Biopython code that builds the backbone (N, CA, C, O; Angstrom):
import numpy as np
from Bio.PDB.StructureBuilder import StructureBuilder

atoms = [
    (1, "UNK", "N", (-79.910, -11.723, 18.774)),
    (1, "UNK", "CA", (-79.492, -11.785, 17.388)),
    (1, "UNK", "C", (-79.093, -10.371, 16.936)),
    (1, "UNK", "O", (-79.787, -9.402, 17.246)),
    (2, "UNK", "N", (-77.998, -10.257, 16.217)),
    (2, "UNK", "CA", (-77.523, -8.971, 15.723)),
    (2, "UNK", "C", (-78.414, -8.481, 14.584)),
    (2, "UNK", "O", (-78.934, -9.273, 13.798)),
    (3, "UNK", "N", (-78.577, -7.176, 14.512)),
    (3, "UNK", "CA", (-79.382, -6.592, 13.448)),
    (3, "UNK", "C", (-78.676, -6.772, 12.114)),
    (3, "UNK", "O", (-77.457, -6.629, 12.014)),
    (4, "UNK", "N", (-79.449, -7.083, 11.110)),
    (4, "UNK", "CA", (-78.872, -7.197, 9.770)),
    (4, "UNK", "C", (-78.699, -5.793, 9.206)),
    (4, "UNK", "O", (-79.452, -4.881, 9.549)),
    (5, "UNK", "N", (-77.714, -5.624, 8.348)),
    (5, "UNK", "CA", (-77.482, -4.322, 7.732)),
    (5, "UNK", "C", (-77.407, -4.489, 6.225)),
    (5, "UNK", "O", (-77.141, -5.577, 5.714)),
    (6, "UNK", "N", (-77.645, -3.397, 5.532)),
    (6, "UNK", "CA", (-77.511, -3.361, 4.080)),
    (6, "UNK", "C", (-76.722, -2.103, 3.726)),
    (6, "UNK", "O", (-76.809, -1.093, 4.424)),
    (7, "UNK", "N", (-75.972, -2.165, 2.665)),
    (7, "UNK", "CA", (-75.181, -1.024, 2.219)),
    (7, "UNK", "C", (-75.976, -0.179, 1.237)),
    (7, "UNK", "O", (-76.789, -0.689, 0.466)),
    (8, "UNK", "N", (-75.723, 1.130, 1.282)),
    (8, "UNK", "CA", (-76.289, 2.077, 0.332)),
    (8, "UNK", "C", (-75.107, 2.771, -0.325)),
    (8, "UNK", "O", (-74.237, 3.303, 0.363)),
    (9, "UNK", "N", (-75.071, 2.770, -1.648)),
    (9, "UNK", "CA", (-73.992, 3.424, -2.379)),
    (9, "UNK", "C", (-74.593, 4.507, -3.266)),
    (9, "UNK", "O", (-75.540, 4.259, -4.011)),
    (10, "UNK", "N", (-74.038, 5.702, -3.177)),
    (10, "UNK", "CA", (-74.527, 6.810, -4.006)),
    (10, "UNK", "C", (-73.341, 7.642, -4.464)),
    (10, "UNK", "O", (-72.384, 7.834, -3.715)),
    (11, "UNK", "N", (-73.406, 8.133, -5.685)),
    (11, "UNK", "CA", (-72.359, 9.004, -6.210)),
    (11, "UNK", "C", (-72.914, 10.423, -6.239)),
    (11, "UNK", "O", (-73.934, 10.690, -6.874)),
    (12, "UNK", "N", (-72.228, 11.329, -5.543)),
    (12, "UNK", "CA", (-72.644, 12.726, -5.510)),
    (12, "UNK", "C", (-71.433, 13.620, -5.712)),
    (12, "UNK", "O", (-70.291, 13.166, -5.647)),
    (13, "UNK", "N", (-71.697, 14.893, -5.956)),
    (13, "UNK", "CA", (-70.603, 15.830, -6.171)),
    (13, "UNK", "C", (-69.821, 16.002, -4.865)),
    (13, "UNK", "O", (-70.419, 16.109, -3.794)),
    (14, "UNK", "N", (-68.490, 16.027, -4.953)),
    (14, "UNK", "CA", (-67.653, 16.106, -3.743)),
    (14, "UNK", "C", (-67.963, 17.311, -2.859)),
    (14, "UNK", "O", (-67.948, 17.186, -1.634)),
    (15, "UNK", "N", (-68.244, 18.485, -3.453)),
    (15, "UNK", "CA", (-68.498, 19.663, -2.625)),
    (15, "UNK", "C", (-69.831, 19.544, -1.883)),
    (15, "UNK", "O", (-69.951, 20.040, -0.763)),
    (16, "UNK", "N", (-70.816, 18.908, -2.473)),
    (16, "UNK", "CA", (-72.092, 18.696, -1.795)),
    (16, "UNK", "C", (-71.895, 17.743, -0.624)),
    (16, "UNK", "O", (-72.422, 17.974, 0.464)),
    (17, "UNK", "N", (-71.139, 16.677, -0.847)),
    (17, "UNK", "CA", (-70.848, 15.712, 0.216)),
    (17, "UNK", "C", (-70.131, 16.400, 1.374)),
    (17, "UNK", "O", (-70.501, 16.231, 2.536)),
    (18, "UNK", "N", (-69.109, 17.172, 1.046)),
    (18, "UNK", "CA", (-68.313, 17.852, 2.066)),
    (18, "UNK", "C", (-69.164, 18.815, 2.884)),
    (18, "UNK", "O", (-69.094, 18.817, 4.113)),
    (19, "UNK", "N", (-69.967, 19.632, 2.210)),
    (19, "UNK", "CA", (-70.784, 20.622, 2.911)),
    (19, "UNK", "C", (-71.840, 19.949, 3.796)),
    (19, "UNK", "O", (-72.043, 20.356, 4.940)),
    (20, "UNK", "N", (-72.506, 18.929, 3.270)),
    (20, "UNK", "CA", (-73.540, 18.241, 4.040)),
    (20, "UNK", "C", (-72.936, 17.527, 5.241)),
    (20, "UNK", "O", (-73.486, 17.590, 6.341)),
    (21, "UNK", "N", (-71.816, 16.854, 5.044)),
    (21, "UNK", "CA", (-71.185, 16.127, 6.141)),
    (21, "UNK", "C", (-70.676, 17.077, 7.227)),
    (21, "UNK", "O", (-70.680, 16.729, 8.408)),
    (22, "UNK", "N", (-70.241, 18.270, 6.833)),
    (22, "UNK", "CA", (-69.797, 19.258, 7.821)),
    (22, "UNK", "C", (-70.970, 19.680, 8.711)),
    (22, "UNK", "O", (-70.813, 19.827, 9.923)),
    (23, "UNK", "N", (-72.138, 19.871, 8.107)),
    (23, "UNK", "CA", (-73.326, 20.245, 8.875)),
    (23, "UNK", "C", (-73.757, 19.092, 9.784)),
    (23, "UNK", "O", (-74.062, 19.298, 10.958)),
    (24, "UNK", "N", (-73.780, 17.881, 9.229)),
    (24, "UNK", "CA", (-74.152, 16.721, 10.042)),
    (24, "UNK", "C", (-73.192, 16.546, 11.219)),
    (24, "UNK", "O", (-73.616, 16.190, 12.318)),
    (25, "UNK", "N", (-71.904, 16.794, 10.994)),
    (25, "UNK", "CA", (-70.918, 16.671, 12.069)),
    (25, "UNK", "C", (-71.203, 17.682, 13.169)),
    (25, "UNK", "O", (-71.098, 17.360, 14.352)),
    (26, "UNK", "N", (-71.566, 18.916, 12.780)),
    (26, "UNK", "CA", (-71.904, 19.934, 13.778)),
    (26, "UNK", "C", (-73.117, 19.503, 14.594)),
    (26, "UNK", "O", (-73.219, 19.815, 15.781)),
    (27, "UNK", "N", (-74.036, 18.786, 13.952)),
    (27, "UNK", "CA", (-75.235, 18.305, 14.644)),
    (27, "UNK", "C", (-74.981, 17.032, 15.436)),
    (27, "UNK", "O", (-75.822, 16.603, 16.225)),
    (28, "UNK", "N", (-73.808, 16.427, 15.220)),
    (28, "UNK", "CA", (-73.478, 15.184, 15.908)),
    (28, "UNK", "C", (-74.204, 13.974, 15.345)),
    (28, "UNK", "O", (-74.463, 13.006, 16.060)),
    (29, "UNK", "N", (-74.529, 14.034, 14.062)),
    (29, "UNK", "CA", (-75.265, 12.943, 13.417)),
    (29, "UNK", "C", (-74.363, 12.271, 12.381)),
    (29, "UNK", "O", (-73.984, 12.906, 11.397)),
    (30, "UNK", "N", (-74.014, 11.004, 12.584)),
    (30, "UNK", "CA", (-73.237, 10.289, 11.568)),
    (30, "UNK", "C", (-74.036, 10.159, 10.267)),
    (30, "UNK", "O", (-75.265, 10.098, 10.291)),
    (31, "UNK", "N", (-73.337, 10.117, 9.151)),
    (31, "UNK", "CA", (-73.995, 10.019, 7.845)),
    (31, "UNK", "C", (-74.904, 8.796, 7.784)),
    (31, "UNK", "O", (-76.015, 8.881, 7.260)),
    (32, "UNK", "N", (-74.449, 7.659, 8.314)),
    (32, "UNK", "CA", (-75.258, 6.438, 8.248)),
    (32, "UNK", "C", (-76.563, 6.602, 9.036)),
    (32, "UNK", "O", (-77.601, 6.080, 8.628)),
    (33, "UNK", "N", (-76.516, 7.316, 10.151)),
    (33, "UNK", "CA", (-77.733, 7.568, 10.938)),
    (33, "UNK", "C", (-78.666, 8.493, 10.163)),
    (33, "UNK", "O", (-79.880, 8.288, 10.160)),
    (34, "UNK", "N", (-78.103, 9.515, 9.503)),
    (34, "UNK", "CA", (-78.927, 10.430, 8.706)),
    (34, "UNK", "C", (-79.624, 9.681, 7.569)),
    (34, "UNK", "O", (-80.810, 9.898, 7.319)),
    (35, "UNK", "N", (-78.901, 8.812, 6.887)),
    (35, "UNK", "CA", (-79.509, 8.037, 5.802)),
    (35, "UNK", "C", (-80.624, 7.160, 6.354)),
    (35, "UNK", "O", (-81.692, 7.068, 5.747)),
    (36, "UNK", "N", (-80.395, 6.514, 7.491)),
    (36, "UNK", "CA", (-81.417, 5.687, 8.128)),
    (36, "UNK", "C", (-82.639, 6.533, 8.485)),
    (36, "UNK", "O", (-83.774, 6.124, 8.240)),
    (37, "UNK", "N", (-82.403, 7.722, 9.068)),
    (37, "UNK", "CA", (-83.505, 8.621, 9.426)),
    (37, "UNK", "C", (-84.301, 9.015, 8.185)),
    (37, "UNK", "O", (-85.532, 9.028, 8.209)),
    (38, "UNK", "N", (-83.600, 9.333, 7.112)),
    (38, "UNK", "CA", (-84.261, 9.757, 5.884)),
    (38, "UNK", "C", (-85.105, 8.628, 5.304)),
    (38, "UNK", "O", (-86.248, 8.851, 4.905)),
    (39, "UNK", "N", (-84.556, 7.429, 5.253)),
    (39, "UNK", "CA", (-85.305, 6.280, 4.748)),
    (39, "UNK", "C", (-86.556, 6.037, 5.592)),
    (39, "UNK", "O", (-87.622, 5.736, 5.056)),
    (40, "UNK", "N", (-86.423, 6.169, 6.918)),
    (40, "UNK", "CA", (-87.575, 5.976, 7.805)),
    (40, "UNK", "C", (-88.654, 7.023, 7.542)),
    (40, "UNK", "O", (-89.845, 6.719, 7.596)),
    (41, "UNK", "N", (-88.235, 8.253, 7.257)),
    (41, "UNK", "CA", (-89.203, 9.302, 6.950)),
    (41, "UNK", "C", (-89.898, 9.037, 5.613)),
    (41, "UNK", "O", (-91.092, 9.307, 5.476)),
    (42, "UNK", "N", (-89.176, 8.518, 4.638)),
    (42, "UNK", "CA", (-89.787, 8.143, 3.360)),
    (42, "UNK", "C", (-90.866, 7.087, 3.615)),
    (42, "UNK", "O", (-91.956, 7.157, 3.047)),
    (43, "UNK", "N", (-90.558, 6.122, 4.461)),
    (43, "UNK", "CA", (-91.526, 5.067, 4.793)),
    (43, "UNK", "C", (-92.729, 5.672, 5.516)),
    (43, "UNK", "O", (-93.872, 5.386, 5.160)),
    (44, "UNK", "N", (-92.478, 6.507, 6.530)),
    (44, "UNK", "CA", (-93.567, 7.111, 7.305)),
    (44, "UNK", "C", (-94.480, 7.988, 6.461)),
    (44, "UNK", "O", (-95.696, 7.996, 6.656)),
    (45, "UNK", "N", (-93.892, 8.727, 5.522)),
    (45, "UNK", "CA", (-94.673, 9.623, 4.658)),
    (45, "UNK", "C", (-95.196, 8.920, 3.404)),
    (45, "UNK", "O", (-95.999, 9.471, 2.651)),
    (46, "UNK", "N", (-94.725, 7.701, 3.203)),
    (46, "UNK", "CA", (-95.045, 6.963, 1.975)),
    (46, "UNK", "C", (-94.698, 7.800, 0.738)),
    (46, "UNK", "O", (-95.433, 7.830, -0.249)),
    (47, "UNK", "N", (-93.567, 8.466, 0.834)),
    (47, "UNK", "CA", (-93.075, 9.320, -0.243)),
    (47, "UNK", "C", (-91.954, 10.192, 0.270)),
    (47, "UNK", "O", (-91.464, 9.988, 1.381)),
    (48, "UNK", "N", (-91.549, 11.147, -0.511)),
    (48, "UNK", "CA", (-90.477, 12.067, -0.131)),
    (48, "UNK", "C", (-90.997, 12.978, 0.982)),
    (48, "UNK", "O", (-92.060, 13.579, 0.829)),
    (49, "UNK", "N", (-90.273, 13.093, 2.097)),
    (49, "UNK", "CA", (-90.778, 13.828, 3.252)),
    (49, "UNK", "C", (-90.612, 15.349, 3.174)),
    (49, "UNK", "O", (-90.636, 16.023, 4.204)),
    (50, "UNK", "N", (-90.447, 15.882, 1.995)),
    (50, "UNK", "CA", (-90.357, 17.323, 1.809)),
    (50, "UNK", "C", (-90.824, 17.642, 0.396)),
    (50, "UNK", "O", (-90.868, 16.763, -0.465)),
    (51, "UNK", "N", (-91.173, 18.900, 0.162)),
    (51, "UNK", "CA", (-91.681, 19.308, -1.148)),
    (51, "UNK", "C", (-90.559, 19.296, -2.189)),
    (51, "UNK", "O", (-89.446, 19.754, -1.930)),
    (52, "UNK", "N", (-90.869, 18.776, -3.341)),
    (52, "UNK", "CA", (-89.943, 18.797, -4.477)),
    (52, "UNK", "C", (-90.696, 19.502, -5.602)),
    (52, "UNK", "O", (-91.473, 18.889, -6.335)),
    (53, "UNK", "N", (-90.449, 20.792, -5.718)),
    (53, "UNK", "CA", (-91.173, 21.620, -6.678)),
    (53, "UNK", "C", (-90.206, 22.335, -7.609)),
    (53, "UNK", "O", (-89.065, 22.622, -7.249)),
    (54, "UNK", "N", (-90.678, 22.607, -8.784)),
    (54, "UNK", "CA", (-89.944, 23.467, -9.702)),
    (54, "UNK", "C", (-90.411, 24.896, -9.469)),
    (54, "UNK", "O", (-91.597, 25.125, -9.228)),
    (55, "UNK", "N", (-89.501, 25.856, -9.536)),
    (55, "UNK", "CA", (-89.952, 27.240, -9.384)),
    (55, "UNK", "C", (-90.905, 27.601, -10.517)),
    (55, "UNK", "O", (-90.778, 27.111, -11.639)),
    (56, "UNK", "N", (-91.862, 28.468, -10.198)),
    (56, "UNK", "CA", (-92.831, 28.862, -11.224)),
    (56, "UNK", "C", (-92.163, 29.608, -12.371)),
    (56, "UNK", "O", (-92.568, 29.488, -13.527)),
    (57, "UNK", "N", (-91.138, 30.377, -12.035)),
    (57, "UNK", "CA", (-90.410, 31.085, -13.084)),
    (57, "UNK", "C", (-88.989, 31.355, -12.607)),
    (57, "UNK", "O", (-88.712, 31.409, -11.409)),
    (58, "UNK", "N", (-88.127, 31.518, -13.547)),
    (58, "UNK", "CA", (-86.732, 31.828, -13.259)),
    (58, "UNK", "C", (-86.507, 33.281, -13.657)),
    (58, "UNK", "O", (-86.881, 33.697, -14.753)),
    (59, "UNK", "N", (-85.892, 34.051, -12.757)),
    (59, "UNK", "CA", (-85.626, 35.455, -13.056)),
    (59, "UNK", "C", (-84.519, 35.559, -14.093)),
    (59, "UNK", "O", (-83.425, 35.026, -13.911)),
    (60, "UNK", "N", (-84.819, 36.246, -15.167)),
    (60, "UNK", "CA", (-83.831, 36.496, -16.212)),
    (60, "UNK", "C", (-83.791, 37.995, -16.492)),
    (60, "UNK", "O", (-84.670, 38.736, -16.051)),
    (61, "UNK", "N", (-82.804, 38.428, -17.201)),
    (61, "UNK", "CA", (-82.688, 39.846, -17.568)),
    (61, "UNK", "C", (-83.944, 40.300, -18.299)),
    (61, "UNK", "O", (-84.433, 41.408, -18.080)),
    (62, "UNK", "N", (-84.459, 39.444, -19.162)),
    (62, "UNK", "CA", (-85.649, 39.804, -19.942)),
    (62, "UNK", "C", (-86.894, 39.960, -19.076)),
    (62, "UNK", "O", (-87.830, 40.658, -19.465)),
    (63, "UNK", "N", (-86.919, 39.312, -17.896)),
    (63, "UNK", "CA", (-88.106, 39.398, -17.042)),
    (63, "UNK", "C", (-88.049, 40.580, -16.078)),
    (63, "UNK", "O", (-89.023, 40.846, -15.375)),
    (64, "UNK", "N", (-86.919, 41.295, -16.035)),
    (64, "UNK", "CA", (-86.754, 42.443, -15.144)),
    (64, "UNK", "C", (-87.034, 43.745, -15.883)),
    (64, "UNK", "O", (-86.769, 43.868, -17.079)),
    (65, "UNK", "N", (-87.571, 44.705, -15.156)),
    (65, "UNK", "CA", (-87.686, 46.047, -15.731)),
    (65, "UNK", "C", (-86.290, 46.666, -15.718)),
    (65, "UNK", "O", (-85.391, 46.165, -15.043)),
    (66, "UNK", "N", (-86.115, 47.734, -16.452)),
    (66, "UNK", "CA", (-84.823, 48.420, -16.448)),
    (66, "UNK", "C", (-84.473, 48.891, -15.038)),
    (66, "UNK", "O", (-83.314, 48.830, -14.630)),
    (67, "UNK", "N", (-85.474, 49.360, -14.297)),
    (67, "UNK", "CA", (-85.234, 49.840, -12.932)),
    (67, "UNK", "C", (-84.790, 48.687, -12.023)),
    (67, "UNK", "O", (-83.856, 48.853, -11.239)),
    (68, "UNK", "N", (-85.436, 47.534, -12.115)),
    (68, "UNK", "CA", (-85.054, 46.376, -11.305)),
    (68, "UNK", "C", (-83.637, 45.918, -11.644)),
    (68, "UNK", "O", (-82.844, 45.611, -10.754)),
    (69, "UNK", "N", (-83.331, 45.876, -12.936)),
    (69, "UNK", "CA", (-81.997, 45.451, -13.366)),
    (69, "UNK", "C", (-80.934, 46.434, -12.867)),
    (69, "UNK", "O", (-79.900, 46.025, -12.339)),
    (70, "UNK", "N", (-81.196, 47.721, -13.037)),
    (70, "UNK", "CA", (-80.231, 48.737, -12.595)),
    (70, "UNK", "C", (-80.025, 48.688, -11.085)),
    (70, "UNK", "O", (-78.902, 48.861, -10.611)),
    (71, "UNK", "N", (-81.089, 48.454, -10.326)),
    (71, "UNK", "CA", (-80.972, 48.327, -8.868)),
    (71, "UNK", "C", (-80.108, 47.126, -8.506)),
    (71, "UNK", "O", (-79.252, 47.211, -7.625)),
    (72, "UNK", "N", (-80.335, 46.013, -9.184)),
    (72, "UNK", "CA", (-79.543, 44.810, -8.934)),
    (72, "UNK", "C", (-78.065, 45.072, -9.233)),
    (72, "UNK", "O", (-77.194, 44.665, -8.463)),
    (73, "UNK", "N", (-77.785, 45.741, -10.334)),
    (73, "UNK", "CA", (-76.397, 46.033, -10.706)),
    (73, "UNK", "C", (-75.756, 47.003, -9.714)),
    (73, "UNK", "O", (-74.586, 46.841, -9.365)),
    (74, "UNK", "N", (-76.509, 48.016, -9.251)),
    (74, "UNK", "CA", (-75.979, 48.966, -8.267)),
    (74, "UNK", "C", (-75.643, 48.255, -6.963)),
    (74, "UNK", "O", (-74.611, 48.524, -6.348)),
    (75, "UNK", "N", (-76.519, 47.348, -6.548)),
    (75, "UNK", "CA", (-76.257, 46.595, -5.323)),
    (75, "UNK", "C", (-75.003, 45.736, -5.468)),
    (75, "UNK", "O", (-74.203, 45.638, -4.538)),
    (76, "UNK", "N", (-74.834, 45.118, -6.626)),
    (76, "UNK", "CA", (-73.645, 44.303, -6.885)),
    (76, "UNK", "C", (-72.377, 45.140, -6.867)),
    (76, "UNK", "O", (-71.362, 44.725, -6.308)),
    (77, "UNK", "N", (-72.433, 46.313, -7.476)),
    (77, "UNK", "CA", (-71.274, 47.208, -7.486)),
    (77, "UNK", "C", (-70.946, 47.665, -6.066)),
    (77, "UNK", "O", (-69.777, 47.719, -5.684)),
    (78, "UNK", "N", (-71.973, 47.992, -5.285)),
    (78, "UNK", "CA", (-71.765, 48.414, -3.893)),
    (78, "UNK", "C", (-71.098, 47.297, -3.095)),
    (78, "UNK", "O", (-70.160, 47.546, -2.339)),
    (79, "UNK", "N", (-71.581, 46.068, -3.262)),
    (79, "UNK", "CA", (-70.985, 44.932, -2.554)),
    (79, "UNK", "C", (-69.512, 44.767, -2.946)),
    (79, "UNK", "O", (-68.659, 44.519, -2.093)),
    (80, "UNK", "N", (-69.227, 44.907, -4.230)),
    (80, "UNK", "CA", (-67.849, 44.761, -4.698)),
    (80, "UNK", "C", (-66.958, 45.846, -4.098)),
    (80, "UNK", "O", (-65.843, 45.563, -3.659)),
    (81, "UNK", "N", (-67.441, 47.073, -4.078)),
    (81, "UNK", "CA", (-66.656, 48.181, -3.520)),
    (81, "UNK", "C", (-66.423, 48.010, -2.024)),
    (81, "UNK", "O", (-65.395, 48.439, -1.500)),
    (82, "UNK", "N", (-67.382, 47.380, -1.330)),
    (82, "UNK", "CA", (-67.252, 47.155, 0.110)),
    (82, "UNK", "C", (-66.532, 45.846, 0.407)),
    (82, "UNK", "O", (-66.461, 45.418, 1.559)),
    (83, "UNK", "N", (-66.000, 45.213, -0.634)),
    (83, "UNK", "CA", (-65.282, 43.939, -0.520)),
    (83, "UNK", "C", (-66.152, 42.858, 0.127)),
    (83, "UNK", "O", (-65.672, 42.055, 0.927)),
    (84, "UNK", "N", (-67.429, 42.853, -0.230)),
    (84, "UNK", "CA", (-68.367, 41.856, 0.283)),
    (84, "UNK", "C", (-68.670, 40.795, -0.779)),
    (84, "UNK", "O", (-69.697, 40.119, -0.718)),
    (85, "UNK", "N", (-67.780, 40.661, -1.732)),
    (85, "UNK", "CA", (-67.994, 39.670, -2.781)),
    (85, "UNK", "C", (-67.343, 38.349, -2.379)),
    (85, "UNK", "O", (-66.531, 38.295, -1.455)),
    (86, "UNK", "N", (-67.719, 37.283, -3.093)),
    (86, "UNK", "CA", (-67.131, 35.969, -2.842)),
    (86, "UNK", "C", (-66.585, 35.423, -4.150)),
    (86, "UNK", "O", (-66.943, 35.885, -5.233)),
    (87, "UNK", "N", (-65.727, 34.449, -4.033)),
    (87, "UNK", "CA", (-65.123, 33.839, -5.222)),
    (87, "UNK", "C", (-66.199, 33.145, -6.051)),
    (87, "UNK", "O", (-67.178, 32.637, -5.505)),
    (88, "UNK", "N", (-66.019, 33.124, -7.356)),
    (88, "UNK", "CA", (-66.983, 32.508, -8.261)),
    (88, "UNK", "C", (-67.226, 31.046, -7.898)),
    (88, "UNK", "O", (-68.371, 30.593, -7.884)),
    (89, "UNK", "N", (-66.166, 30.312, -7.607)),
    (89, "UNK", "CA", (-66.313, 28.892, -7.248)),
    (89, "UNK", "C", (-67.182, 28.740, -6.004)),
    (89, "UNK", "O", (-68.008, 27.831, -5.929)),
    (90, "UNK", "N", (-66.995, 29.632, -5.022)),
    (90, "UNK", "CA", (-67.805, 29.587, -3.803)),
    (90, "UNK", "C", (-69.258, 29.939, -4.097)),
    (90, "UNK", "O", (-70.170, 29.344, -3.522)),
    (91, "UNK", "N", (-69.477, 30.894, -4.980)),
    (91, "UNK", "CA", (-70.847, 31.280, -5.340)),
    (91, "UNK", "C", (-71.573, 30.113, -5.998)),
    (91, "UNK", "O", (-72.719, 29.825, -5.654)),
    (92, "UNK", "N", (-70.919, 29.442, -6.937)),
    (92, "UNK", "CA", (-71.556, 28.306, -7.603)),
    (92, "UNK", "C", (-71.751, 27.140, -6.642)),
    (92, "UNK", "O", (-72.751, 26.428, -6.734)),
    (93, "UNK", "N", (-70.815, 26.933, -5.725)),
    (93, "UNK", "CA", (-70.969, 25.868, -4.737)),
    (93, "UNK", "C", (-72.183, 26.127, -3.853)),
    (93, "UNK", "O", (-72.939, 25.207, -3.541)),
    (94, "UNK", "N", (-72.368, 27.382, -3.451)),
    (94, "UNK", "CA", (-73.538, 27.701, -2.607)),
    (94, "UNK", "C", (-74.829, 27.565, -3.389)),
    (94, "UNK", "O", (-75.851, 27.183, -2.817)),
    (95, "UNK", "N", (-74.815, 27.865, -4.683)),
    (95, "UNK", "CA", (-76.005, 27.674, -5.505)),
    (95, "UNK", "C", (-76.361, 26.196, -5.625)),
    (95, "UNK", "O", (-77.533, 25.821, -5.590)),
    (96, "UNK", "N", (-75.331, 25.362, -5.768)),
    (96, "UNK", "CA", (-75.571, 23.926, -5.892)),
    (96, "UNK", "C", (-76.127, 23.326, -4.607)),
    (96, "UNK", "O", (-76.955, 22.416, -4.648)),
    (97, "UNK", "N", (-75.667, 23.842, -3.457)),
    (97, "UNK", "CA", (-76.096, 23.275, -2.185)),
    (97, "UNK", "C", (-77.279, 24.014, -1.588)),
    (97, "UNK", "O", (-77.857, 23.556, -0.602)),
    (98, "UNK", "N", (-77.647, 25.138, -2.161)),
    (98, "UNK", "CA", (-78.781, 25.870, -1.649)),
    (98, "UNK", "C", (-78.519, 26.648, -0.398)),
    (98, "UNK", "O", (-79.461, 27.032, 0.295)),
    (99, "UNK", "N", (-77.287, 26.891, -0.086)),
    (99, "UNK", "CA", (-76.933, 27.630, 1.122)),
    (99, "UNK", "C", (-77.127, 29.100, 0.876)),
    (99, "UNK", "O", (-76.886, 29.912, 1.768)),
]
sb = StructureBuilder()
sb.init_structure("model")
sb.init_model(0)
sb.init_chain("A")
sb.init_seg("    ")
for serial, (resi, resn, name, xyz) in enumerate(atoms, 1):
    if name == "N":
        sb.init_residue(resn, " ", resi, " ")
    sb.init_atom(name, np.array(xyz, "f"), 0.0, 1.0, " ", f" {name:<3s}", serial, name[0])
structure = sb.get_structure()
């Protein structure tokens, strides 16, 4: 008897989908197999198989000393002068995906 299947539909941001699928392709894992693996891990762990935590605090300008802020700005300027900067869209995409 053939195995029964069920469909899973999810709406996600296109750049997250693209980046994740590129990594899965490098690993040789089809998306459907990854989803199956993830669901199996949820079942095995009887919950989410990884930590889902909020950071204790978010670094803001107000939470930095003047010395820490100035060091951060100097490092940014150095990176810019050495042409080690990235496009804003790429920076936000990496923040969204956690890369």
